[in-house]
C-alpha positions as CSV (number, residue, x, y, z in Angstrom):
1,M,-20.2,-42.1,-8.1
2,E,-17.8,-44.4,-6.3
3,H,-14.1,-44.4,-7.1
4,N,-13.4,-47.9,-6.2
5,S,-9.8,-48.4,-7.0
6,T,-6.6,-46.4,-6.6
7,F,-3.7,-46.7,-9.0
8,P,-0.3,-45.2,-8.2
9,I,1.4,-42.8,-10.6
10,K,5.1,-43.7,-10.2
11,Q,7.8,-41.1,-10.4
12,N,10.1,-43.2,-12.4
13,E,7.4,-43.8,-15.0
14,L,7.0,-40.0,-15.3
15,D,10.8,-39.6,-15.7
16,M,10.6,-41.5,-18.9
17,L,7.9,-39.1,-20.3
18,R,9.5,-35.8,-19.4
19,D,11.5,-35.4,-22.6
20,E,8.3,-35.7,-24.7
21,A,6.7,-33.0,-22.5
22,T,9.7,-30.7,-22.9
23,S,9.6,-31.1,-26.7
24,Y,6.0,-29.7,-26.6
25,I,7.1,-26.7,-24.6
26,K,9.9,-26.0,-27.0
27,S,7.8,-26.1,-30.1
28,I,4.3,-27.0,-31.3
29,Q,2.5,-26.4,-34.6
30,W,-1.1,-25.4,-34.8
31,E,-3.3,-24.3,-37.6
32,Q,-6.2,-22.2,-36.3
33,G,-9.8,-23.3,-37.2
34,Q,-11.9,-20.8,-39.3
35,R,-14.2,-20.1,-36.4
36,A,-11.3,-19.1,-34.1
37,K,-9.8,-17.0,-36.9
38,N,-13.0,-15.1,-37.5
39,K,-13.9,-14.5,-33.9
40,D,-14.5,-10.9,-33.2
41,K,-13.4,-9.6,-36.6
42,D,-15.4,-6.4,-36.2
43,A,-14.0,-5.6,-32.7
44,K,-11.5,-2.9,-32.3
45,D,-7.9,-3.5,-33.2
46,E,-6.6,-3.8,-29.7
47,S,-9.0,-6.6,-28.9
48,I,-7.2,-9.6,-27.3
49,L,-9.3,-12.0,-29.2
50,L,-8.4,-10.4,-32.5
51,Y,-4.8,-10.5,-31.5
52,L,-5.2,-14.2,-30.8
53,S,-6.8,-14.9,-34.1
54,R,-4.5,-13.0,-36.3
55,A,-2.4,-15.8,-37.8
56,K,1.2,-15.1,-38.9
57,G,2.0,-15.2,-42.6
58,N,-0.5,-16.4,-45.2
59,G,-2.5,-19.0,-43.3
60,G,-1.3,-22.5,-42.8
61,A,0.2,-23.9,-39.6
62,E,2.0,-21.7,-37.2
63,I,4.9,-22.8,-35.0
64,T,5.0,-21.4,-31.4
65,S,7.4,-22.0,-28.5
66,V,6.3,-21.5,-24.9
67,S,9.9,-21.7,-23.6
68,K,11.0,-19.0,-26.1
69,T,8.2,-16.7,-25.1
70,I,9.1,-17.1,-21.5
71,L,12.7,-16.1,-22.3
72,E,11.4,-13.0,-24.2
73,L,9.3,-12.2,-21.2
74,K,12.3,-12.4,-19.0
75,K,14.1,-9.9,-21.3
76,R,11.2,-7.5,-21.3
77,L,10.3,-7.7,-17.6
78,L,13.7,-8.2,-15.9
79,P,16.4,-7.1,-18.4
80,E,19.1,-6.9,-15.7
81,S,18.8,-10.5,-14.3
82,I,21.0,-13.3,-15.7
83,A,19.1,-16.4,-14.4
84,I,15.5,-17.0,-15.2
85,P,13.6,-15.4,-12.3
86,L,11.7,-17.6,-9.8
87,H,8.1,-17.0,-11.0
88,L,8.9,-17.7,-14.6
89,N,10.9,-20.8,-13.7
90,Q,8.2,-22.1,-11.4
91,T,5.6,-21.6,-14.2
92,L,7.7,-23.3,-16.8
93,Y,8.4,-26.2,-14.5
94,A,4.8,-26.6,-13.5
95,V,3.6,-26.6,-17.1
96,Q,6.2,-29.2,-18.0
97,E,5.3,-31.4,-15.0
98,G,1.6,-31.0,-15.9
99,I,2.1,-32.1,-19.5
100,T,4.2,-35.1,-18.3
101,L,1.5,-36.2,-16.0
102,G,-1.1,-35.7,-18.7
103,I,0.8,-37.9,-21.1
104,W,1.0,-40.6,-18.4
105,I,-2.8,-40.4,-17.8
106,K,-3.4,-40.6,-21.6
107,D,-1.2,-43.7,-21.9
108,S,-3.1,-45.2,-19.0
109,Y,-6.4,-44.5,-20.6
110,Y,-5.2,-46.0,-23.9
111,D,-4.5,-49.3,-22.1
112,A,-7.5,-49.4,-19.8
113,S,-10.1,-48.5,-22.5
114,G,-8.8,-50.8,-25.2
115,L,-7.8,-47.8,-27.4
116,S,-4.2,-49.2,-27.7
117,S,-5.3,-52.3,-29.5
118,L,-7.7,-50.2,-31.7
119,S,-4.8,-48.0,-32.7
120,E,-2.6,-51.0,-33.6
121,N,-5.2,-52.4,-36.0
122,K,-6.4,-49.1,-37.2
123,S,-6.2,-50.0,-41.0
124,A,-8.4,-53.1,-40.5
125,L,-11.3,-51.3,-38.6
126,D,-14.8,-51.4,-40.0
127,A,-17.1,-48.4,-39.7
128,S,-18.3,-49.0,-36.1
129,G,-14.7,-49.8,-35.1
130,K,-13.6,-46.5,-36.6
131,R,-16.3,-44.6,-34.7
132,E,-15.2,-46.3,-31.4
133,Y,-11.6,-45.4,-32.2
134,E,-12.5,-41.7,-32.8
135,S,-14.7,-41.5,-29.7
136,K,-12.0,-43.0,-27.4
137,M,-9.4,-40.8,-29.0
138,Q,-11.5,-37.7,-27.9
139,T,-12.1,-39.0,-24.4
140,G,-8.4,-39.8,-24.0
141,T,-7.4,-36.4,-25.2
142,A,-9.9,-34.7,-22.9
143,F,-8.7,-36.7,-19.9
144,M,-5.1,-35.8,-20.8
145,L,-5.8,-32.1,-21.0
146,F,-7.9,-32.2,-17.8
147,A,-5.1,-34.0,-15.9
148,T,-2.5,-31.6,-17.2
149,A,-4.4,-28.5,-16.2
150,Y,-5.3,-30.0,-12.9
151,K,-1.7,-30.8,-12.0
152,I,-0.6,-27.3,-13.1
153,L,-3.3,-25.8,-10.8
154,H,-2.2,-28.1,-8.0
155,D,1.4,-26.8,-8.3
156,L,0.7,-23.1,-8.9
157,K,-2.6,-22.3,-7.1
158,T,-0.9,-21.9,-3.7
159,V,1.8,-19.5,-5.1
160,A,-0.6,-17.4,-7.2
161,S,-2.3,-14.2,-5.9
162,D,-5.4,-14.8,-3.8
163,D,-7.4,-12.4,-5.8
164,L,-7.3,-13.2,-9.5
165,S,-10.2,-11.0,-10.6
166,V,-8.0,-8.4,-12.4
167,M,-6.4,-11.1,-14.5
168,K,-9.7,-12.8,-15.1
169,N,-11.1,-9.5,-16.5
170,K,-8.2,-9.3,-19.0
171,F,-8.6,-12.9,-20.1
172,A,-10.9,-13.3,-23.0
173,G,-11.4,-17.0,-23.0
174,I,-9.9,-19.8,-25.1
175,P,-11.0,-19.4,-28.7
176,E,-11.0,-23.2,-29.5
177,V,-10.2,-26.5,-27.8
178,S,-9.3,-29.5,-29.9
179,L,-10.0,-33.0,-28.7
180,M,-9.2,-34.7,-32.1
181,S,-6.0,-36.4,-30.9
182,P,-3.6,-36.0,-27.9
183,L,-1.1,-34.2,-30.2
184,K,-3.7,-31.8,-31.5
185,G,-5.2,-31.3,-28.1
186,I,-1.9,-30.3,-26.4
187,S,-0.8,-28.2,-29.5
188,C,-4.0,-26.2,-29.5
189,A,-4.0,-25.6,-25.8
190,L,-0.4,-24.5,-25.7
191,F,-0.8,-22.4,-28.9
192,Y,-3.3,-20.1,-27.2
193,Y,-1.5,-20.2,-23.9
194,D,1.6,-19.0,-25.7
195,K,-0.3,-16.3,-27.6
196,Y,-1.7,-14.8,-24.4
197,L,1.8,-14.9,-22.8
198,G,3.1,-12.9,-25.7
199,H,0.4,-10.2,-25.4
200,P,1.9,-7.1,-23.8
201,E,-1.4,-6.2,-22.0
202,I,-1.7,-9.5,-20.2
203,I,1.7,-9.8,-18.5
204,K,3.0,-6.7,-16.7
205,S,5.2,-8.4,-14.0
206,D,6.8,-11.8,-13.5
207,K,4.1,-12.6,-10.8
208,D,1.5,-12.1,-13.6
209,V,2.9,-15.2,-15.4
210,I,1.8,-17.4,-12.5
211,D,-1.5,-15.7,-12.1
212,F,-2.3,-15.9,-15.8
213,T,-1.3,-19.6,-16.0
214,V,-3.7,-20.4,-13.2
215,V,-6.5,-18.4,-14.9
216,Y,-5.8,-20.1,-18.3
217,F,-5.7,-23.7,-17.0
218,E,-8.8,-23.1,-14.8
219,A,-10.6,-22.0,-18.0
220,L,-9.3,-25.1,-19.8
221,I,-10.8,-27.3,-17.1
222,A,-14.1,-25.4,-17.4
223,E,-14.1,-26.0,-21.2
224,I,-13.5,-29.7,-20.7
225,Q,-16.2,-29.9,-17.9
226,M,-18.6,-28.4,-20.4
227,R,-17.8,-31.0,-23.0
228,K,-17.6,-34.0,-20.8
229,S,-21.3,-35.0,-21.2
230,S,-20.8,-35.5,-24.9
231,L,-17.8,-37.9,-24.4
232,E,-18.3,-41.6,-24.5
233,Y,-16.3,-44.6,-23.1
234,T,-15.6,-42.6,-19.9
235,E,-16.0,-45.5,-17.4
236,T,-12.3,-46.1,-17.1
237,V,-11.9,-42.4,-16.3
238,T,-14.6,-42.2,-13.6
239,D,-14.2,-45.5,-11.8
240,R,-10.7,-45.0,-10.5
241,T,-8.4,-42.7,-8.7
242,Y,-4.8,-42.1,-9.8
243,K,-2.5,-41.0,-7.0
244,L,0.9,-39.5,-7.5
245,E,3.4,-41.1,-5.2
246,H,5.2,-39.0,-2.5
247,S,2.6,-36.3,-3.1
248,D,-1.0,-35.3,-2.1
249,F,-1.9,-35.0,-5.7
250,A,-4.6,-37.3,-7.1
251,V,-6.9,-37.4,-10.1
252,S,-10.3,-39.1,-9.7
253,G,-12.5,-38.7,-12.7
254,W,-13.7,-35.2,-13.8
255,D,-15.8,-34.5,-10.7
256,N,-12.9,-33.7,-8.5
257,V,-12.9,-29.9,-8.7
258,F,-9.6,-28.5,-7.6
259,Q,-8.7,-29.7,-4.1
260,G,-5.8,-27.5,-3.1
261,A,-7.9,-24.4,-3.8
262,A,-8.9,-24.0,-0.2
263,K,-6.5,-22.0,1.9
264,S,-7.0,-21.7,5.6
265,V,-8.6,-18.5,6.7
266,E,-7.0,-16.3,9.4
267,F,-8.8,-16.2,12.7
268,N,-8.3,-14.6,16.2
269,K,-6.8,-17.0,18.7
270,I,-9.2,-17.5,21.7
271,Q,-9.0,-19.9,24.6
272,F,-12.1,-21.6,26.0
273,E,-11.4,-20.0,29.4
274,Q,-12.0,-16.6,27.9
275,I,-15.6,-17.6,27.0
276,V,-18.0,-17.1,29.9
277,G,-20.8,-19.6,30.5
278,N,-21.7,-21.8,27.5
279,R,-20.7,-25.0,29.4
280,D,-22.6,-27.2,27.0
281,A,-21.0,-25.5,23.9
282,K,-17.5,-25.6,25.4
283,H,-17.8,-29.3,26.3
284,F,-19.2,-30.1,22.9
285,A,-16.4,-28.2,21.2
286,R,-13.7,-29.9,23.2
287,R,-15.2,-33.4,22.3
288,L,-15.3,-32.4,18.7
289,T,-11.6,-31.4,18.6
290,E,-10.5,-34.7,20.3
291,R,-12.6,-36.7,17.9
292,M,-11.3,-35.0,14.8
293,L,-7.7,-35.4,16.0
294,S,-8.2,-39.2,16.2
295,Y,-8.6,-39.3,12.4
296,D,-6.2,-41.8,10.8
297,F,-4.5,-40.4,7.7
298,D,-3.4,-43.8,6.4
299,A,-6.6,-45.7,6.9
300,K,-8.6,-42.6,5.8
301,K,-11.1,-43.2,8.6
302,N,-11.8,-42.2,12.2
303,P,-12.2,-44.7,15.0
304,F,-14.8,-42.5,16.6
305,Q,-17.0,-43.0,13.5
306,E,-17.1,-46.8,14.3
307,L,-17.8,-46.1,17.9
308,G,-20.6,-43.7,16.9
309,G,-19.2,-40.6,18.4
310,F,-18.4,-38.4,15.3
311,M,-20.5,-35.6,14.0
312,P,-20.0,-34.5,10.4
313,V,-22.7,-31.8,10.9
314,F,-23.5,-30.1,14.2
315,M,-25.4,-27.0,15.3
316,G,-24.9,-24.4,18.0
317,Y,-27.9,-22.1,18.7
318,G,-28.7,-19.3,21.1
319,I,-29.9,-15.7,21.5
320,P,-27.7,-13.0,19.9
321,G,-24.7,-11.8,21.9
322,T,-23.9,-15.1,23.6
323,G,-20.6,-15.7,22.0
324,K,-21.1,-17.7,18.7
325,S,-18.2,-16.1,16.9
326,M,-15.9,-16.4,19.9
327,L,-16.8,-20.1,20.1
328,I,-16.0,-20.6,16.4
329,A,-12.6,-19.0,16.9
330,A,-12.0,-21.1,20.1
331,I,-12.7,-24.4,18.3
332,A,-10.4,-23.3,15.4
333,T,-7.7,-22.2,17.9
334,R,-7.8,-25.5,19.8
335,L,-7.7,-27.6,16.6
336,K,-4.9,-25.5,15.1
337,E,-2.8,-25.8,18.3
338,H,-3.1,-29.5,18.5
339,C,-2.6,-29.9,14.7
340,D,0.6,-27.9,14.9
341,N,1.7,-30.0,17.8
342,L,1.0,-33.3,16.0
343,D,2.3,-32.1,12.7
344,I,-1.1,-32.4,11.0
345,P,-2.4,-30.2,8.2
346,F,-5.4,-28.1,9.3
347,L,-7.9,-26.2,7.2
348,F,-10.2,-23.5,8.8
349,H,-12.8,-23.2,6.1
350,P,-15.7,-20.9,7.0
351,M,-18.5,-20.4,4.6
352,P,-18.0,-17.1,2.8
353,D,-20.6,-14.3,3.2
354,T,-20.8,-13.8,-0.5
355,L,-22.1,-17.2,-1.3
356,I,-25.6,-16.3,-2.6
357,S,-25.2,-15.1,-6.2
358,T,-27.8,-13.2,-8.2
359,F,-27.0,-15.4,-11.3
360,Q,-29.1,-18.4,-12.0
361,G,-27.0,-21.4,-10.9
362,G,-24.2,-19.2,-9.6
363,S,-25.0,-19.9,-5.9
364,A,-25.0,-23.7,-6.5
365,E,-21.6,-23.4,-8.3
366,K,-20.1,-21.4,-5.4
367,M,-21.6,-23.8,-2.9
368,V,-20.1,-26.8,-4.6
369,E,-16.8,-25.0,-4.7
370,W,-17.0,-24.4,-1.0
371,M,-18.1,-28.0,-0.1
372,K,-15.7,-29.8,-2.4
373,P,-12.6,-29.3,-0.2
374,L,-14.5,-31.0,2.7
375,Q,-13.9,-34.2,0.8
376,D,-10.1,-33.9,0.9
377,P,-8.8,-36.7,3.1
378,S,-5.4,-35.2,3.6
379,K,-6.2,-32.6,6.3
380,L,-8.5,-31.9,9.2
381,I,-11.2,-29.5,8.2
382,F,-13.4,-27.3,10.4
383,A,-16.1,-25.6,8.3
384,P,-18.3,-23.2,10.3
385,I,-21.4,-21.5,8.8
386,D,-22.0,-18.4,10.9
387,D,-25.5,-16.9,10.9
388,A,-26.6,-20.1,9.1
389,E,-30.2,-18.8,8.8
390,N,-29.0,-16.4,6.0
391,N,-28.0,-19.1,3.6
392,L,-30.0,-22.1,4.7
393,Q,-33.4,-20.7,5.6
394,E,-36.7,-22.6,5.2
395,R,-37.2,-23.0,1.5
396,T,-41.0,-22.8,1.7
397,A,-41.0,-19.4,3.4
398,Q,-42.2,-16.4,1.4
399,G,-39.6,-14.5,-0.6
400,V,-36.8,-17.0,-0.3
401,S,-34.4,-16.5,-3.2
402,A,-33.5,-19.0,-5.8
403,G,-29.9,-18.8,-4.6
404,V,-30.8,-20.0,-1.1
405,K,-32.7,-23.0,-2.6
406,E,-29.6,-23.8,-4.8
407,V,-27.3,-23.7,-1.7
408,I,-29.6,-25.9,0.3
409,G,-29.8,-28.4,-2.6
410,V,-26.0,-28.7,-2.7
411,F,-25.7,-28.9,1.1
412,L,-28.2,-31.8,1.3
413,R,-26.5,-33.6,-1.6
414,Y,-23.1,-33.4,0.0
415,T,-24.1,-34.2,3.6
416,E,-26.1,-37.3,2.7
417,G,-26.6,-39.2,-0.5
418,A,-24.5,-40.3,-3.3
419,Y,-22.0,-37.5,-3.1
420,A,-21.5,-37.6,0.6
421,V,-18.0,-38.8,1.5
422,N,-17.1,-38.6,5.1
423,Y,-13.8,-39.9,6.2
424,G,-14.2,-38.5,9.7
425,N,-11.7,-35.7,9.2
426,S,-14.1,-32.8,8.6
427,S,-17.0,-31.3,10.4
428,I,-19.5,-28.6,9.4
429,G,-20.9,-26.4,12.2
430,L,-24.1,-24.4,11.8
431,F,-24.2,-21.4,14.2
432,T,-27.5,-19.5,14.4
433,N,-29.6,-17.2,16.6
434,L,-32.8,-18.5,14.8
435,P,-32.7,-22.2,14.5
436,E,-36.5,-22.2,13.7
437,M,-35.7,-20.3,10.5
438,L,-33.4,-23.0,9.2
439,D,-34.7,-25.4,6.5
440,K,-36.3,-28.5,8.1
441,A,-34.2,-30.9,5.8
442,V,-31.0,-29.0,6.9
443,I,-31.9,-29.3,10.6
444,S,-32.5,-33.0,10.2
445,R,-28.9,-33.5,8.9
446,V,-27.7,-32.1,12.3
447,Q,-26.2,-34.9,14.4
448,G,-25.1,-33.0,17.4
449,R,-26.6,-29.9,18.9
450,F,-25.9,-27.6,21.8
451,K,-27.1,-24.3,23.2
452,I,-24.9,-21.2,23.2
453,D,-26.5,-19.4,26.0
454,G,-23.7,-17.1,27.3
455,A,-23.5,-16.1,31.0
456,R,-26.2,-17.8,33.1
457,T,-25.1,-17.7,36.8
458,E,-23.9,-15.2,39.3
459,H,-20.3,-16.5,38.8
460,D,-20.6,-16.2,35.0
461,F,-21.5,-12.6,35.3
462,L,-18.7,-12.0,37.8
463,D,-16.3,-13.5,35.4
464,Q,-17.6,-11.6,32.4
465,D,-17.0,-8.4,34.2
466,H,-13.6,-9.6,35.6
467,L,-12.3,-10.3,32.0
468,W,-13.1,-6.6,31.3
469,W,-11.8,-4.8,34.3
470,R,-8.7,-6.9,34.8
471,K,-7.1,-5.1,31.8
472,L,-7.5,-1.8,33.7
473,D,-6.2,-3.5,36.8
474,S,-3.0,-4.7,35.1
475,T,-2.1,-1.3,33.6
476,M,-3.2,0.8,36.7
477,P,-3.1,-1.2,39.9
478,D,-5.5,0.0,42.7
479,F,-7.5,1.9,40.1
480,V,-10.4,-0.6,40.3
481,N,-11.1,0.1,43.9
482,M,-13.8,-2.6,44.4
483,Q,-14.1,-5.7,46.5
484,G,-14.1,-9.1,45.0
485,P,-16.1,-12.2,46.2
486,S,-14.6,-14.0,49.2
487,D,-15.5,-17.6,48.2
488,Y,-14.9,-17.7,44.5
489,D,-11.7,-17.6,42.4
490,Y,-12.2,-15.7,39.2
491,L,-12.8,-18.0,36.1
492,Q,-12.9,-21.2,38.2
493,D,-16.3,-22.0,36.8
494,Q,-15.2,-21.4,33.2
495,G,-13.1,-24.6,32.9
496,L,-14.3,-27.6,31.0
497,A,-16.8,-30.1,32.3
498,K,-15.9,-33.7,32.8
499,N,-18.9,-35.1,30.9
500,M,-22.4,-34.2,29.7
501,G,-23.9,-35.6,32.9
502,E,-22.3,-32.7,34.9
503,I,-23.9,-30.1,32.6
504,L,-27.4,-31.5,32.0
505,N,-29.7,-30.5,34.7
506,V,-31.8,-33.3,33.3
507,S,-35.5,-32.8,33.8
508,D,-37.2,-36.1,34.3
509,K,-39.9,-35.2,31.9
510,P,-40.3,-33.0,28.8
511,T,-40.9,-29.4,29.7
512,E,-43.0,-28.6,26.5
513,E,-46.7,-29.1,27.2
514,R,-47.7,-31.1,24.1
515,V,-44.6,-33.3,24.3
516,L,-45.2,-33.9,28.1
517,E,-48.8,-34.9,27.3
518,A,-47.7,-37.4,24.8
519,Y,-45.0,-38.7,27.1
520,D,-47.5,-39.2,30.0
521,K,-50.0,-40.9,27.8
522,V,-47.4,-43.5,26.6
523,E,-46.0,-43.9,30.1
524,K,-49.4,-45.1,31.3
525,Q,-49.0,-48.1,28.9
526,F,-45.2,-48.8,29.0
527,K,-42.2,-48.3,31.3
528,S,-39.4,-46.1,29.9
529,T,-37.2,-49.2,30.3
530,E,-39.2,-51.0,27.6
531,H,-38.3,-50.6,23.9
532,L,-42.0,-50.3,23.1
533,F,-42.2,-47.1,25.2
534,Y,-40.0,-45.3,22.5
535,A,-41.8,-46.8,19.5
536,N,-45.1,-45.5,20.8
537,L,-43.7,-42.2,21.9
538,Y,-42.3,-41.5,18.4
539,K,-45.7,-42.4,16.9
540,E,-47.4,-39.9,19.2
541,I,-44.9,-37.2,18.4
542,Q,-45.4,-37.7,14.7
543,K,-49.1,-36.9,15.2
544,L,-48.1,-33.6,16.8
545,F,-45.3,-32.8,14.4
546,P,-45.8,-34.4,11.0
547,F,-42.2,-33.5,10.0
548,F,-40.8,-35.8,12.7
549,S,-39.2,-38.7,10.8
550,S,-36.9,-41.7,10.9
551,R,-34.0,-39.3,10.5
552,D,-34.9,-37.7,13.8
553,V,-34.9,-41.1,15.4
554,R,-31.4,-41.6,13.9
555,N,-30.3,-38.3,15.4
556,I,-31.5,-39.4,18.8
557,Q,-29.5,-42.6,18.3
558,S,-26.4,-40.7,17.5
559,A,-27.0,-38.4,20.5
560,V,-27.0,-41.5,22.7
561,S,-23.8,-42.8,21.0
562,L,-22.3,-39.4,21.7
563,R,-23.0,-39.8,25.4
564,L,-21.5,-43.3,25.4
565,T,-18.3,-42.0,23.9
566,D,-18.4,-38.9,26.2
567,F,-15.0,-39.6,27.8
568,D,-11.7,-37.6,28.0
569,L,-8.7,-38.8,26.0
570,E,-5.8,-39.3,28.4
571,Q,-3.7,-36.2,29.1
572,D,-0.4,-37.9,28.3
573,W,-1.7,-38.9,24.8
574,F,-1.5,-35.2,24.0
575,E,1.9,-34.7,25.6
576,N,3.4,-37.7,23.9
577,P,1.7,-38.3,20.5
578,D,3.4,-41.6,20.0
579,I,1.3,-43.2,22.7
580,Y,-2.0,-42.8,20.8
581,F,-2.2,-40.2,17.9
582,K,0.7,-41.7,15.9
583,K,-0.4,-45.3,16.3
584,D,-2.1,-47.2,13.4
585,Y,-5.9,-47.3,13.1
586,E,-6.5,-50.7,14.7
587,T,-4.4,-49.8,17.8
588,K,-6.2,-46.5,18.2
589,F,-9.6,-48.2,17.8
590,S,-8.9,-50.8,20.5
591,M,-7.4,-48.1,22.9
592,L,-10.7,-46.1,22.5
593,Q,-12.8,-49.2,23.1
594,E,-10.9,-49.8,26.4
595,L,-11.6,-46.2,27.5
596,M,-15.2,-46.5,26.4
597,R,-15.7,-49.6,28.5
598,A,-14.2,-48.0,31.5
599,N,-16.4,-45.0,31.0
600,M,-19.6,-47.0,30.6
601,K,-19.3,-48.6,34.0
602,G,-21.1,-45.7,35.7
603,L,-23.7,-45.3,33.0
604,D,-27.2,-46.7,32.6
605,F,-28.1,-47.2,29.0
606,S,-31.9,-46.9,29.4
607,E,-31.5,-43.8,31.6
608,I,-29.2,-42.1,29.0
609,R,-31.6,-43.0,26.3
610,R,-34.5,-41.5,28.2
611,Q,-32.5,-38.3,28.9
612,E,-31.5,-37.8,25.3
613,V,-35.0,-38.5,23.9
614,V,-36.5,-35.9,26.3
615,R,-33.8,-33.4,25.4
616,Y,-34.3,-33.9,21.6
617,L,-38.1,-33.8,21.7
618,D,-38.2,-30.6,23.8
619,N,-35.8,-29.2,21.2
620,V,-38.0,-30.2,18.2
621,A,-41.0,-28.6,19.9
622,T,-39.2,-25.4,20.8
623,I,-37.9,-24.9,17.2
624,A,-41.4,-25.8,15.8
625,D,-43.0,-23.3,18.1
626,T,-40.7,-20.4,18.1
627,D,-41.5,-19.3,14.6
628,F,-45.2,-19.0,15.4
629,K,-44.5,-17.4,18.8
630,R,-42.3,-14.8,17.3
631,K,-45.0,-13.8,14.8
632,V,-47.6,-13.6,17.7
633,D,-45.2,-11.5,19.8
634,A,-44.6,-9.1,17.0
635,R,-48.3,-8.8,16.4
636,I,-49.0,-8.2,20.2
637,N,-46.2,-5.6,20.2
638,Q,-47.8,-3.8,17.2
639,L,-51.2,-3.8,18.9
640,N,-49.7,-2.5,22.2
641,I,-48.1,0.4,20.3
642,E,-51.3,1.2,18.5
643,T,-53.3,1.2,21.8
644,E,-50.8,3.4,23.6
645,A,-50.7,5.8,20.6
646,R,-54.5,6.1,20.6
647,E,-54.6,6.8,24.4
648,Q,-51.9,9.5,24.0
649,F,-53.7,10.9,21.0
650,G,-57.0,11.1,23.0
651,K,-55.2,13.0,25.9
652,R,-53.9,15.6,23.5
């Protein structure tokens, strides 16, 4: 679903609607429907639902006032204070602003959908005209309530408690939602909101007022989401985005689940130099951060996307204990430091461990909730998935839960396909010890990959030990009475590489036997400087690995593009952001093109292409084989144990 046009919501237009919003907060009238009244009649007296449904007096409409209830809460909770305390004030203001925005959205829908002219000629409408009028009235009301609730959440979600589970347990739902007309819609919603606020069990402190308000309006959005499929004439809701000026708030259709919901998660600060080995991974991480920082907030795109050097999804893999979690923290640290320096909002958004739900559909819902903030163009987002094999494992394997299948379904939908929006400001990193256990479709979404192999050389192991004993050395000098190397300065190898060429000890040919065989066979017919060489090589590979597809070829292409954009940004760009980072999109783009040209002078396209193809195909083969090898090894191990046991048994 494409939102093709953006309309501004102007502050001065909202100013004209504020009095109307205030009048709703002061007083609304609502007559409960029979169903809401009879809900839970047989439940115990203290039931919140019963309390909600017990109308005052002898039936008929009841008048309630949210502002009056808030004042009563103030007296009950903070009898000493003269002014309305902060949390109550914040809530009242947020509700008023939400309703004001909702009225603006409703007016806008009236005009865009033709409901205004239907209303003017209401008496002259025929039967089908009346039906259209009523349908549009319902959609307009639903959109108004949605926008109101959405704005309230936007304003309060960041000040509410992180854990709302206690409040959610007290909350018994909204007995009824009216979409008959805007006036009835807002009256009904505020009536139950007010009833809850007045219930002594719900609000125990002034902070509870904010927490409850968030829970209530989240529930209202959920109710509207449930009804939206039965609404008609929604094109003018879903085909546009309304953006509030001087704010990061925007409403685009119903599908925009709350954006501000994601808060950055805390992480330990780690510098790349503290990570031993992993040259490939560190180099990749550094390139990723430089590319993300080039994102342009005004143009909502990234010049590196045009140059072909941006990776929305990447993967780091390696044996356990080689520093995956440290690497995640180091990427986050580097991004955060640069973002703070450049005054850019940054979101560290790791996938939660608790994603897989035992409820049918629960995992998909949680996954959508996790993936949705990745489409927020107003910040840079790094979203690592640690131990990715847990949530994204091969769907066809035995015993894979329904939850995993749901999560993968959502992941695929949001990384490519109709829902996939990538502005070039967010990147998902899969980190795993067992890449061969990942779902094939998930792996094929990966556009950049690197090994996390930990310490590999004599110097790496020296440095790893040095990082440990230097702490002792600093607290007790001379305690570590051992001799250091004469020709190596500690950590000198742990710096960052200049480019991939430094790291790749590129083998001329594939190392995996079957791939090598295919490579040699094709090389007999074509030179590796001919395009036909690759076309035929891919065809051969497909015979060996039927799952090798066009997407793999695209991934190879993006790996080559990554090498072509494998250059450092100038150091003074970081020291003085005005030179590059603060420039407009076009300027940034042409500056990068200059750098790229200068960088390409030493590169040979056909050679880079060959290297990347060899690297990728070896990788495909390794992943395809490892699973089988692992099973074989386990079986051999089992047989060895049995044989040894028999021998020992015989001796006894």
